[in-house]
C-alpha angles and dihedrals in degrees: 000000000000138000133212123211087231099047119091115242122231115271097266096045111137095010117144096214115090111268123222127216116239130235120311132069134036093284098050116137096022120133114244137204124255104258093228090056091051092051092045088054088058094044092054090059098047121109117152099342121134110238125202118188131197118238120273122008098015091052093046093048096046090050092048091051090055130308119230134178090246091064117098114193118202123218129190090003107102111184094014101098090087093050092046092047092049091052091050092048090053093045094045104037093164094057128072112239122204123196117200106196139170122237092239091051091047090053090052091059107031088147087072089070090060092048093047090051092047095049091038100197107199091207099057129107116180116195118189120194105214114199096144096232143085100242091178092072102032109292102295112174118252134195097259111108091005113064095347124063108201093196093054091044090053093048090047089052089055104265098130095181097065123130143153127244113213097173138023089257090054090047094049091053094047093047090049089054095042094051096047108030129068115275175167087179124175126194124187109201115200105221140167129246096264113128142162141233094221099126123203126213110306100187104099094201092053090047092050093049093047092048095048091047091052088052091051092245126137112273109233 
């Protein structure tokens, strides 16, 4: 799910009390984590991993949790974080690659689950923030967590190590496993609709140069 600086957030956005999903879907009524807390839990564990973020909310949250030169933020490429992360994992087999995706973006490129499973990069962790709405365009409900179960879709595609985090404790355990054990690993984190307006670098050339420099590659 994504958010625009011009789009109004849903009524509970940014609230510190646990939000609950409404009716519809097998997970309705369950309390969820604040998305910024979920992303901070990931940031605290990062060392030299390469991080690819989907446009909108995932990029804003990852930047707010702590920018780093090994982060590459995607713009105008909804659904492509998983493809980009897979390419990086293949090109950099000795480095752990982390994808931070939105559920809406994941639904836009479900074929990536099949490709990730087929290529089976052992160094890939795919984290999907599941808030069940398109924040980018005003909070419209989407299928994720309602009629579509992203964990079951991933397992059906062949990603055996796919699971859902309902709480920060769950998430911490799954992140620990995903960052240390062979992948591909996929974690769906159930989060609320809180977001942030802490924007990362938007210039793609500057991002590319910074990222290549952090990898010790020629900047060109």
